[in-house]
Structures are given as C-alpha cells and as structure tokens.
N, C-alpha and C positions, 0 to 999 in steps of 0.2 A: 082588605080587612086589616083592622088595627088591633094590635095586641097591647093591652094595658097591663102592666105588671105593678103590683102593689107589694111593697116590702114592709113588713112589720118591723119597726125599730123599737127596741126596748130602751126606754130612757131610765137611767139610774139617777136617783137623787143623792145617793150616798157619795161622800168624798173620801177616797182612800189616799192616805199619805204614807210615803215609804219609810219614814223614820219618826221616832218619838220626839226628837228635838224639833223637827220641822212641824210635826203635828201640834206640839205644845205652843209654838209660836203662832201658828194659824188659829188655834182654838182660843188662845188668849185675846188675839186681835178681833176674832169674830164672836166671842162670847159663847163658845161651844164646849161641850164635854168631849172627852176622848174615849173611844171604845177600842181597847187594845185586844187584838185577836191573836192568841198564841196558838200556833199550829205546827205540824210536822208534815214533811212531804209524803211520808208513807202512812199517814193516819187516815183510815177509811172514814171515820166520823168527821174529820176535818173536811174531806172532799164533799161529804154530804152537806155540811154547813155551807160550803162554797157553791155547791150546785143547786141546793134546794132552799136553804134558809135565808142567806143574805140576798138572793135575787127576789125573794117573795115581796110582792108589792107593799104589804103592810110593814114589813121590817125595813125595807128600803126607804119608805116614806118617813118613818119616825127617825131613822138614822139621819136622813137628809135634813131634817128640821133642826136637830140639836147636837149632832155628833160628828166627829171625824173618826174614821177607822184607821188604826195603825196595825198592820199585820206584822207579827214577829215570829220568825221561824225559830223554834226553841233549839234547833240543832246549830244555830249560828247567832245566839242571843248576845247582844252587847252586855258586857259584865255589869255596867251600871244598872241596866234594866233587870238583870238577873238578881242582883242584890236587893233592889228596891221592890220589885213585884214578883216575889217567889210564886211560881206556878207549879201545881202538883201534877199536871199532865195536859194532854191535848184532846180535844180542843178546849181552850179556856177563854173566857171573856172577862175583861176587867173594865169597869167604868171608872174613869179618873176625872176629877174636877180640877183643872189647872188653877181656877180662882182660889180654891182653898188648899190646894196641894194635897188632896186626900183621895183615897180610893172610896168610891161610893158603894160598889158591890163587886163581887167576884163570882163568876159562874163556871162550873166545870162540867164538861161533857156535851154531848149533842143536845141542842135545844130545839124545841118544836117552834115553828115560825110564829104561829098565833100567840103563843105564850110569851115568846121573846119580844114580839112587837108590843104586847100589852105591858110587860115589865119595863121596857125602855121608854114607852110612852108615860108610864107613871113616874119614872125617874125624871124625865123631861119636865113634866108638870110640877113635880115637887121642887125641882131646882129652878123653876121659873123660866125655862128655856123654850116652852111651847106656848 
C-alpha cells in the first residue's frame, strides 16, 4: 500500500524587509510603495494583525503587487523614524511613497482584512502601481 501525503504550502506574495533604509532602496528600484507596520511585542491587536490580517489572501496579494512591508517595533524604533513618522500607538500602518518622499495615509488600530485589502488596492491604483 502506498501512502501519499499532500502538504498544503501557503505562498506569500508580500515582501517583508527588516529596515526602512533597505526597504526604501528596494522600493525605489522596483517602483513600489512602502507599508510601514508599527507594532509592539505585547500588543494583542498586533498579534491579530499578524495572525489574521496580513496572511489573508486578499491583503497578501495587494501587498505583493505594489508594496514592501517594513515592520518597526516601537519599543526599539530608530530615532530618525520616530521623528519622521510619529505614531500614536500600535498597531499602526503607514503608507509611504519613496518617489514623492510623502506619507500617503496613516491608519491606527486593528484593521479588518477585507477593508484593508480594498483600501490598499485603491491606493495602488491611484498611484499607478497596479
């Protein structure tokens, strides 16, 4: 008897980059926007974003098309980012356009996956990245 095992592999389209500097270099080269994700280790809503929202197929696909994600732990935020992108709490999302050196939008709090995917898709289309 043969036993065939099938493993479900979840593919992620989103590219996560460990630093803003590296993310900006890649985004400029690839013509992408940067989604800065401000979080804290002890933040329950951040964990929900990481477990339920970012892995959601709709969110992952739109992020993969036009964004790079830069996670920033607010407990260890680099001073230059703290001065530049003041955040009021966690979780916070900030869309930054390196081509114009401007913040497109800032969101605070737990986001619903469908609404976030729709909003990021609209930003993507408006910026001509989708």
